[in-house]
N, C-alpha and C positions, 0 to 999 in steps of 0.2 A: 678645503672648501666644506663648509657646514651647510647641510640641507635639512637640518632638524625640523624646521617649520613645515617642510614638505612631508617629512615622515609623520609629523603630528597630524597633518591633514589626512593622510592615509589611515591613521589610527582611528579616525571617525568611522571608517568602513571596515576593512579587514587589515589589521596591523601587519607590517612587513617583518620578516625575520631578518637575521643578520646577513645572510647570503643575498637576499633580495635588496636590502639596503645598500650593500656594497656594489651590486650591479647597477642600481639606479644612480648611485654616486658617480660611477664611471661615465654614465650616459647623459646626465643632466647638464645643461648649459646654464651657467649663472651669469646674469647680465645686470649691470647698473644702467638705468635708463634716465635720461634727462627729462625735465618737464618739456612738454610739447614734442617729444621725440616719438616717431611712429615705430610700432613693431609690425604693422601691416598697413599697406596703402591699397586703395582701390586699384583693381586690375593686377594686383600681385596674387600669388598663390599662398594660402595659409599653410605653412610647413611645420608649425609647432603647436602643441598644447602648452599654454603658459599658465604658470601658477604665480600669483602675485603675493610675494612675501612682505613687501612694504610698498606703500604708495597707492596710486589710483589711476585707472584707465577708463576711457570711454570708447564705445563702439558707435560709430556714426556714419551716416550717408549724407552726401551733399547733392541736393536736387539740381535740376537744370537752371533754376533761378539763382543758384549759389547759396541756398539756405541749408544750414546744417540741421540734421535731425538725429538727436541722440537716441540710440536704441537700447543701450545697456551700459552699466557701470560695473567695474570689477575693482574691489579694494582688497585689503589684506585678507589672506586665507581664501581667496576665490580663484577659480579657474576661468580662463578666457580663451576662446578659440572660435573659428568660423567653420562649423562642421562640414557644410557642403563643400567649401573650398578645400579643406584638409583631406577629406576622404575621397572626393571625386576629382581632385587635382584641377579644380576650376579656378578661374580668376575671381577674386573677391569683389563684391560690390559695395564694400564698406571699408572704413579706416579703423585702426585701433591705435589710439594715441594716448600718451601719458599726460595726465592732468597735473601730476605732482612728480617730483623725482622718485624713482621707484627701484626696487630690487625684485627681479623676477627669476624664476627657474623655468627652463623650457626643455621639453622633450620633443625630438624630431619625429616625423612619421616613421622612418625606418626603425628608430630605437623604440618607439611605442609599440609598433607591431611585433618587434622582437620580444618585448616584455610580455605582451599578450600571449604569444605562443610559448614562451618559456615558463612563465609563472601564471597559472590560471587566476590567481588572486587579482592580478592587474586588470584582467578582462572584467571581473566583477566590480572592482573599485571604479574603473572608468565608466562602466555602464551606469552605475549609480550617479556619478558626477554628471554625465550627459543627460540622464533622465531628470535629474534635479533641475538642470538648466532648461530643459524642454518644458517642464512643468511651470517654471517661472515665466517663460516666454508665452505659454498658453494663457496664463493669468494676465500677463501684460496685454496681449492681443484682445482679450475679453474686455479689459478695462478701457482700452482705446476706443472700442466700438460701442460700449454701452455705459460708460461712467461719466459723471460730470467732472469738470476740472478739479473741483475740491476733493471728490472721491479719489481721483487719480493721485492727487498730492498726498492724501492720507495713506494710500497704498505705497507710494514712494517712501514716505516716512517709515512705514512698517517694514519694507524690504531693505531700505538703506538708512537705518536710524542715525548712524554716525556721519554719513555723507552730507546730510542737510546742513551741517555746520562747516563742512570743508569745501563744498562746491559753490561757485558763484551762481547767482540767480539765473544768469543766462543759460548755464548748463542744465540746471534743473528745469527751467521753463521749456527748453528745447526737448528734453525728455518727455515732458508732460504734453507737449504740443500746444503750448500757449505762449503769450508774450511775457517777458520779464515784468512788465507793468501789471499784467493781470495776476501773475503769481504774487506780487507784492500786495495787491488788493485781497487776494485769498488769505494770505498770512495775517493781514490786519483784521479781517473779519473773524478769523479763527481766534485771535487774541481777544477780540471783543466778546466772544462767546464765553 
């Protein structure tokens, strides 16, 4: 089992030595995920930090009217987790679903805590990963409450440049909080400019 992509991701922070790599290799769960397969459903507990090696996922909530609200996307070389559920052992209020066939590497809570305690480097690496995700979510919240739909779309393109060609309009529109028709209108106006 090769987890070189995972090691390359850690190299962006504090690279792992051979002993750390060997220990991670023993603990990581490698999974192939089908399109539309869930790795977490609402009311389940998030038990893994997931690294996306290939493919794409969405994190979303379905409201009482049955409307889906996309909160986040995770594609190649990104981490996805529901922090409150993972650390506090609470039921999740969101779903994590594959948009495309995907290859993921997962670390369970006990294994991750073991790595934190055994190798201080992991504590630092994952703190940076979580802080980066928190900063992204803070920016997203600010955009939702204070930006126009066009500004939110431009921010989406900036954050997820490759996904704009891979995702259907319905997924992007749900993330932006607009209808697919309004997204088409924004795109046409931007081309006209």
